[in-house]
C-alpha atoms as a printed R data frame, in Angstrom:
   type eleno elety resid chain resno       x      y        z
1  ATOM     1    CA   MET     A     1 -19.265 63.289 -146.192
2  ATOM     2    CA   ALA     A     2 -18.124 64.379 -149.472
3  ATOM     3    CA   GLU     A     3 -16.222 63.061 -152.441
4  ATOM     4    CA   LEU     A     4 -13.029 64.619 -153.633
5  ATOM     5    CA   LEU     A     5 -12.676 63.708 -157.268
6  ATOM     6    CA   LYS     A     6  -8.994 64.138 -158.094
7  ATOM     7    CA   ALA     A     7  -7.864 65.016 -161.707
8  ATOM     8    CA   SER     A     8  -5.673 61.987 -161.210
9  ATOM     9    CA   GLY     A     9  -8.761 59.757 -161.241
10 ATOM    10    CA   ASP     A    10  -8.424 58.969 -157.413
11 ATOM    11    CA   ILE     A    11 -11.547 59.589 -155.382
12 ATOM    12    CA   LYS     A    12 -11.241 60.340 -151.745
13 ATOM    13    CA   ILE     A    13 -13.885 60.642 -149.026
14 ATOM    14    CA   VAL     A    14 -13.609 63.884 -146.957
15 ATOM    15    CA   ASN     A    15 -15.452 65.540 -144.218
16 ATOM    16    CA   PRO     A    16 -15.601 69.111 -143.006
17 ATOM    17    CA   LYS     A    17 -12.731 69.722 -140.489
18 ATOM    18    CA   GLU     A    18 -14.652 71.816 -138.116
19 ATOM    19    CA   GLY     A    19 -18.316 70.859 -137.559
20 ATOM    20    CA   LYS     A    20 -20.887 70.101 -140.297
21 ATOM    21    CA   THR     A    21 -20.058 72.471 -143.015
22 ATOM    22    CA   PHE     A    22 -17.004 73.140 -145.084
23 ATOM    23    CA   SER     A    23 -15.315 76.642 -144.691
24 ATOM    24    CA   LEU     A    24 -14.468 78.606 -147.673
25 ATOM    25    CA   LYS     A    25 -10.776 78.023 -146.963
26 ATOM    26    CA   GLU     A    26 -11.264 74.291 -147.026
27 ATOM    27    CA   LEU     A    27 -13.056 74.391 -150.337
28 ATOM    28    CA   GLN     A    28 -10.331 76.563 -151.763
29 ATOM    29    CA   GLU     A    29  -7.636 74.195 -150.579
30 ATOM    30    CA   TYR     A    30  -9.510 71.170 -152.113
31 ATOM    31    CA   VAL     A    31  -9.818 72.829 -155.644
32 ATOM    32    CA   GLY     A    32  -6.547 74.855 -155.481
33 ATOM    33    CA   GLY     A    33  -7.978 78.391 -155.756
34 ATOM    34    CA   PHE     A    34 -11.115 80.428 -156.157
35 ATOM    35    CA   ILE     A    35 -14.247 78.311 -155.999
36 ATOM    36    CA   GLU     A    36 -17.120 77.980 -158.438
37 ATOM    37    CA   THR     A    37 -20.172 75.876 -157.738
38 ATOM    38    CA   ILE     A    38 -22.183 73.872 -160.114
39 ATOM    39    CA   SER     A    39 -25.589 73.799 -158.559
40 ATOM    40    CA   SER     A    40 -27.850 70.879 -157.795
41 ATOM    41    CA   LEU     A    41 -26.411 67.677 -159.323
42 ATOM    42    CA   ASP     A    42 -29.432 65.733 -157.978
43 ATOM    43    CA   GLY     A    43 -31.232 68.278 -155.602
44 ATOM    44    CA   ASN     A    44 -29.147 67.287 -152.714
45 ATOM    45    CA   HIS     A    45 -25.515 67.565 -153.974
46 ATOM    46    CA   ILE     A    46 -23.425 70.359 -155.361
47 ATOM    47    CA   MET     A    47 -20.105 70.266 -157.300
48 ATOM    48    CA   VAL     A    48 -17.333 72.724 -156.248
49 ATOM    49    CA   VAL     A    49 -14.609 73.337 -158.790
50 ATOM    50    CA   ASN     A    50 -11.754 75.903 -159.364
51 ATOM    51    CA   GLU     A    51 -13.185 78.930 -160.926
52 ATOM    52    CA   GLU     A    52 -10.051 79.628 -162.973
53 ATOM    53    CA   GLY     A    53  -9.046 76.018 -163.564
54 ATOM    54    CA   LYS     A    54  -9.351 76.305 -167.390
55 ATOM    55    CA   LEU     A    55  -7.277 79.502 -167.476
56 ATOM    56    CA   MET     A    56  -4.667 77.963 -165.354
57 ATOM    57    CA   GLY     A    57  -4.353 74.862 -167.570
58 ATOM    58    CA   LEU     A    58  -5.396 72.457 -164.857
59 ATOM    59    CA   PRO     A    59  -5.519 68.819 -166.005
60 ATOM    60    CA   PHE     A    60  -8.813 67.302 -167.424
61 ATOM    61    CA   ASN     A    61 -10.853 65.597 -164.692
62 ATOM    62    CA   TYR     A    62 -12.680 62.598 -166.296
63 ATOM    63    CA   CYS     A    63 -14.752 61.513 -163.329
64 ATOM    64    CA   ALA     A    64 -16.104 64.964 -162.637
65 ATOM    65    CA   THR     A    65 -16.730 65.602 -166.315
66 ATOM    66    CA   ILE     A    66 -18.763 62.417 -166.577
67 ATOM    67    CA   ARG     A    67 -20.878 63.409 -163.613
68 ATOM    68    CA   LEU     A    68 -21.607 66.813 -165.231
69 ATOM    69    CA   ILE     A    69 -22.446 65.315 -168.569
70 ATOM    70    CA   ASN     A    70 -24.703 62.690 -166.948
71 ATOM    71    CA   LYS     A    71 -26.695 65.280 -165.038
72 ATOM    72    CA   PHE     A    72 -26.893 68.202 -167.535
73 ATOM    73    CA   SER     A    73 -26.236 66.456 -170.975
74 ATOM    74    CA   LYS     A    74 -23.935 69.514 -171.476
75 ATOM    75    CA   MET     A    75 -20.830 69.051 -173.632
76 ATOM    76    CA   ASP     A    76 -18.298 70.799 -171.320
77 ATOM    77    CA   HIS     A    77 -15.480 69.554 -169.215
78 ATOM    78    CA   ILE     A    78 -14.104 69.898 -165.665
79 ATOM    79    CA   VAL     A    79 -10.446 70.466 -165.030
80 ATOM    80    CA   GLY     A    80  -8.555 70.076 -161.717
81 ATOM    81    CA   ASP     A    81  -9.819 68.511 -158.603
82 ATOM    82    CA   ALA     A    82 -13.610 68.732 -157.866
83 ATOM    83    CA   LEU     A    83 -15.575 68.241 -154.664
84 ATOM    84    CA   ILE     A    84 -19.031 66.901 -154.521
85 ATOM    85    CA   CYS     A    85 -20.879 67.417 -151.222
86 ATOM    86    CA   ARG     A    86 -24.384 67.738 -149.926
87 ATOM    87    CA   CYS     A    87 -25.924 71.219 -150.424
88 ATOM    88    CA   ASN     A    88 -26.200 71.678 -146.591
89 ATOM    89    CA   GLU     A    89 -22.489 71.165 -146.081
90 ATOM    90    CA   ILE     A    90 -21.815 74.569 -147.675
91 ATOM    91    CA   GLU     A    91 -22.983 77.795 -146.081
């Protein structure tokens, strides 16, 4: 089970379509392009975002940004949709 943090502010629970892990294609569909991972939010979870989201001008994602800042105290921001899942849900 994973959380899809939409840039719109909506949060949706999603599961891998086939089995226990998300395919690369699924991850790309969720974030709308090439993926980038933000490792180990808490040792068990990872955030997946669009690697080119800022270049593409995707909208600011408040919920994902807050999670990033809370974990890393890093003044950066997330744009576009972001997926947070358990580390073992990605191969």
